C-alpha positions in Angstrom: 0.0 0.0 0.0 1.5 3.4 -1.0 1.5 6.4 1.4 -1.5 8.0 -0.2 -3.7 5.0 0.3 -2.3 4.3 3.7 -3.0 7.9 4.9 -6.5 7.8 3.3 -7.3 4.5 5.0 -6.1 6.0 8.3 -8.3 9.0 7.8 -11.3 6.7 7.0 -10.6 4.6 10.0 -10.4 7.6 12.3 -13.5 9.0 10.8 -15.3 5.8 11.4 -14.1 5.6 15.0 -15.1 9.3 15.5 -18.5 8.6 14.0 -18.9 5.6 16.3 -18.0 7.8 19.3 -20.5 10.4 18.2 -23.2 7.8 17.7 -22.5 6.4 21.2 -22.7 9.9 22.7 -25.8 10.9 20.8 -27.8 7.7 21.4 -31.0 7.9 23.2 -31.1 7.9 27.1 -33.0 4.7 27.0 -30.4 3.0 24.9 -27.6 4.2 27.2 -29.7 3.0 30.1 -30.2 -0.4 28.5 -26.4 -0.9 28.1 -25.8 -0.4 31.8 -28.7 -2.0 33.5 -29.0 -5.6 34.8 -31.4 -7.9 33.0 -31.9 -10.5 35.6 -34.1 -10.8 38.7 -32.3 -11.6 41.9 -34.2 -13.1 44.8 -33.0 -11.5 48.0 -32.0 -13.3 51.2 -35.0 -13.0 53.5 -33.9 -12.6 57.1 -35.5 -15.4 59.3 -37.5 -14.6 62.4 -35.7 -14.7 65.7 -38.1 -16.8 67.6 -38.1 -19.9 69.8 -39.7 -22.6 67.7 -39.6 -25.2 70.4 -42.6 -23.4 72.0 -45.0 -23.3 69.1 -48.7 -23.3 70.1 -52.1 -21.8 69.5 -52.6 -18.4 71.2 -55.6 -16.2 71.8 -56.0 -13.2 69.5 -54.0 -10.3 70.8 -56.0 -7.0 71.0 -53.6 -4.1 70.3 -54.8 -0.6 71.1 -53.1 2.7 72.0 -49.8 2.1 73.7 -49.7 -1.6 72.9 -46.3 -3.3 73.4 -44.6 -4.9 70.4 -45.6 -8.5 69.6 -42.4 -10.3 68.8 -40.4 -13.5 69.3 -43.4 -15.8 69.0 -44.0 -19.2 67.4 -47.7 -19.9 66.9 -49.6 -22.8 65.3 -53.2 -23.8 64.3 -54.9 -20.6 65.4 -57.5 -18.3 63.9 -56.1 -14.7 64.0 -53.0 -13.5 65.8 -53.4 -9.7 66.2 -56.3 -7.4 66.0 -54.9 -3.8 66.1 -57.0 -0.7 66.4 -56.1 3.0 67.0 -52.5 2.2 67.7 -49.5 4.2 66.5 -46.1 2.6 65.8 -47.3 -0.9 66.4 -44.6 -3.6 65.8 -45.1 -7.2 64.8 -41.7 -8.9 64.4 -39.9 -12.2 64.6 -43.0 -14.4 64.4 -43.1 -18.0 63.1 -46.7 -19.1 62.2 -47.6 -22.7 61.2 -51.1 -23.6 60.0 -52.4 -20.2 61.1 -55.2 -18.0 59.9 -54.8 -14.2 59.2 -51.9 -12.8 61.2 -52.8 -9.1 61.6 -56.0 -7.1 61.0 -55.7 -3.4 61.6 -57.8 -0.2 61.7 -56.0 3.1 62.1 -52.5 1.8 62.6 -50.1 4.7 61.5 -46.4 3.8 61.3 -47.0 0.1 61.4 -44.0 -2.2 61.3 -44.1 -5.8 60.3 -40.7 -7.4 60.0 -39.2 -10.9 59.9 -42.5 -12.9 59.9 -42.8 -16.3 58.4 -46.2 -18.0 57.9 -46.3 -21.5 56.3 -49.1 -23.9 55.6 -51.2 -20.7 56.2 -55.0 -21.3 56.4 -58.0 -19.3 55.4 -60.7 -18.6 57.9 -64.3 -18.8 56.7 -65.1 -15.3 58.2 -61.7 -13.6 58.5 -60.2 -14.7 55.2 -56.5 -15.0 54.8 -53.3 -13.1 54.6 -50.5 -11.6 56.6 -51.5 -8.0 56.9 -55.0 -6.4 56.2 -55.3 -2.8 57.3 -57.4 0.3 56.6 -58.0 3.9 57.8 -54.4 5.0 57.3 -50.9 3.6 57.8 -48.7 6.7 58.2 -45.2 5.5 57.2 -45.4 1.7 57.2 -42.6 -0.8 56.8 -43.1 -4.4 55.8 -39.8 -6.3 55.4 -38.4 -9.9 55.4 -41.8 -11.7 55.0 -42.8 -15.2 54.0 -46.5 -16.2 53.5 -47.1 -19.6 52.0 -50.7 -20.7 51.9 -52.0 -24.3 52.3 -53.5 -25.3 48.9 -56.0 -27.4 50.8 -57.3 -24.3 52.7 -58.4 -21.6 50.1 -60.6 -18.7 51.1 -64.3 -19.4 50.8 -65.9 -18.1 47.6 -67.7 -14.9 48.5 -67.6 -11.2 47.7 -64.6 -10.4 49.9 -61.1 -9.6 48.6 -57.9 -10.8 50.3 -54.2 -10.6 49.9 -50.9 -11.4 51.7 -50.7 -7.7 52.2 -53.8 -5.6 51.7 -53.8 -1.9 52.2 -57.5 -1.3 52.0 -60.1 1.5 52.0 -61.2 4.3 49.6 -62.0 7.0 52.1 -60.1 10.2 52.8 -58.4 8.6 55.8 -57.1 5.6 53.8 -53.7 7.1 53.1 -50.0 6.6 53.9 -46.7 5.6 52.5 -45.1 2.1 52.6 -42.1 0.0 51.9 -42.6 -3.7 51.1 -39.2 -5.3 50.7 -37.7 -8.9 50.8 -40.8 -11.1 50.5 -41.9 -14.5 49.3 -45.7 -14.9 48.9 -47.3 -18.1 47.5 -50.6 -19.9 47.2 -53.1 -17.1 47.7 -56.3 -18.7 46.5 -60.1 -18.6 46.7 -62.3 -21.6 46.0 -64.2 -21.6 42.8 -67.8 -20.5 42.8 -70.3 -17.9 41.6 -68.1 -15.0 42.9 -65.0 -13.6 41.3 -61.9 -15.2 42.9 -60.5 -12.0 44.3 -57.3 -12.9 46.1 -54.1 -11.0 45.2 -50.5 -11.2 46.3 -50.3 -7.6 47.3 -53.2 -5.1 47.0 -52.9 -1.4 47.5 -55.7 1.2 47.2 -55.2 4.6 45.6 -54.4 6.6 48.8 -51.3 4.5 49.5 -48.0 5.2 47.8 -44.7 3.5 48.1 -42.2 0.8 47.0 -42.6 -2.9 46.4 -39.1 -4.4 45.8 -37.0 -7.5 46.0 -39.4 -10.4 46.2 -41.6 -12.9 44.5 -45.3 -13.6 44.3 -46.7 -16.9 42.8 -50.0 -18.6 42.5 -52.7 -16.1 43.3 -56.3 -16.5 42.1 -56.3 -12.9 40.8 -53.3 -10.5 40.4 -49.9 -11.1 41.8 -49.8 -7.3 42.3 -53.0 -5.2 42.3 -51.7 -1.6 42.7 -53.3 1.8 42.6 -51.7 5.1 43.6 -48.1 6.2 43.2 -46.4 2.8 43.6 -43.0 1.7 42.2 -42.1 -2.0 41.7 -38.5 -3.1 41.3 -36.7 -6.5 41.2 -39.8 -8.6 41.5 -40.8 -11.9 40.0 -44.5 -12.7 39.3 -45.9 -16.0 38.1 -48.8 -18.4 38.4 -51.5 -15.7 38.9 -54.4 -14.7 36.7 -52.4 -11.6 35.8 -48.9 -10.6 37.0 -49.9 -7.0 37.6 -53.1 -5.0 37.5 -52.2 -1.4 37.3 -54.8 1.3 37.9 -52.8 4.6 37.4 -49.9 6.2 35.6 -46.9 4.4 37.1 -43.1 3.9 36.6 -41.4 0.7 37.5 -37.9 -0.8 37.6 -37.1 -4.5 36.8 -40.0 -7.0 36.6 -39.8 -10.6 35.6 -43.0 -12.3 34.5 -43.3 -16.1 34.4 -46.4 -17.7 33.0 -49.7 -16.1 34.3 -52.9 -17.7 33.1 -54.7 -14.7 31.5 -52.2 -12.0 30.7 -48.9 -10.6 32.0 -50.1 -7.0 32.8 -53.5 -5.4 32.9 -53.6 -1.7 32.5 -56.8 -0.1 33.7 -57.5 3.0 31.7 -59.9 5.9 31.7 -62.0 7.0 28.7 -61.2 10.7 29.5 -57.4 10.4 29.2 -54.6 8.1 28.1 -52.8 6.3 30.9 -49.1 5.6 30.7 -47.1 2.8 32.3 -43.3 2.7 32.1 -41.1 -0.3 32.9 -37.3 0.0 32.8 -36.6 -3.8 32.3 -39.3 -6.4 31.7 -38.2 -10.0 31.4 -40.8 -12.5 30.1 -39.8 -16.1 30.8 -43.3 -17.7 30.5 -45.5 -19.0 27.7 -45.1 -16.5 24.8 -48.6 -17.2 23.7 -50.0 -15.5 26.8 -50.2 -11.8 25.9 -47.8 -9.5 27.7 -50.4 -6.7 28.0 -54.1 -5.9 28.0 -55.7 -2.5 28.4 -59.2 -2.2 29.9 -61.7 0.6 30.3 -59.7 3.1 28.3 -56.5 3.7 26.2 -53.2 2.8 27.9 -49.7 2.9 26.6 -47.2 0.4 28.1 -43.6 1.7 27.4 -40.8 -0.8 28.0 -37.3 0.5 27.9 -35.7 -3.0 27.6 -37.7 -6.1 26.9 -36.1 -9.5 27.3 -38.5 -12.1 25.8 -39.0 -14.8 23.2 -39.1 -13.6 19.6 -42.6 -15.1 19.5 -43.9 -13.3 22.6 -47.3 -11.7 22.0 -47.1 -8.1 23.2 -50.6 -6.7 23.1 -53.8 -8.6 23.5 -56.2 -8.5 20.6 -58.9 -7.6 23.2 -57.0 -4.5 24.5 -59.0 -1.3 24.6 -58.9 0.4 21.2 -56.0 2.7 20.7 -53.8 1.1 23.3 -50.3 0.1 22.5 -47.0 -1.4 23.7 -43.8 0.5 22.8 -40.3 -1.0 23.2 -37.0 0.8 23.1 -34.7 -2.2 23.0 -35.7 -5.9 22.6 -33.5 -8.8 23.5 -34.5 -12.4 22.6 -34.2 -15.0 25.3 
């Protein structure tokens, strides 16, 4: 190669490199995000309860009112309901092992509630009280739910009636039903209702519109309805959802981090819209590892856009259900086949 061609080749190479650098610098924020973000769900280590399991017995329901001492360090078995809390601030339920127990905590007006390091296995549904770990209304202040296990007994589903249950249910639609929460490090399984004439309304986690917060680092599997049924300003991150009717039922404009969806029976995500305005749901990383024939998304009651910054899924994954509300769509910045 003579000097002319050598210098020309060098210039072309430099220009190509410079163009590549410029392209990298000018790429969209979502593409830059996609290059530097993990694409795998990581199940956290869940801290076990510090309780004496050699003394595991049925206990009478604890009535917690103003000034109640913490309930901690217990092992309970084959009971109906552990705690009924009412008008108590800063109540703490911690380090509890429950075996074959009914609902663990029902609360009304329990601001700044803390439920940490609680494990319920072979959990049973009560014909009247339902099932679940936490069921509260009338305000939670700043609540913390951390290091929790709830595994239902498949032979003891909730009775088929008009009630709604969940492992964690933040309930109520009145002005007092408000607060912020953090739900972190959890494993919830087998949240079911018997078949019958009523809708099988049992979720993994259910939050009404007045509650806002974070759901992170955990897994929900096998719920009769949604793994997560969330209203209000809620962010979900590093969570795996599978074996439910739908992985998520989202009722408002929301932004989420990393979500992994296994196979859910009806659809991956339901977006509840409004006829008066388009709703928007954003997910940074969505990993679909389940049956690709189950649609990833379905919009109901109004137009909804699901925007995914990075989608990891089969090349044959159905994105939008044919029965989605007219005008709804799924947009993807970057798609990676798994």
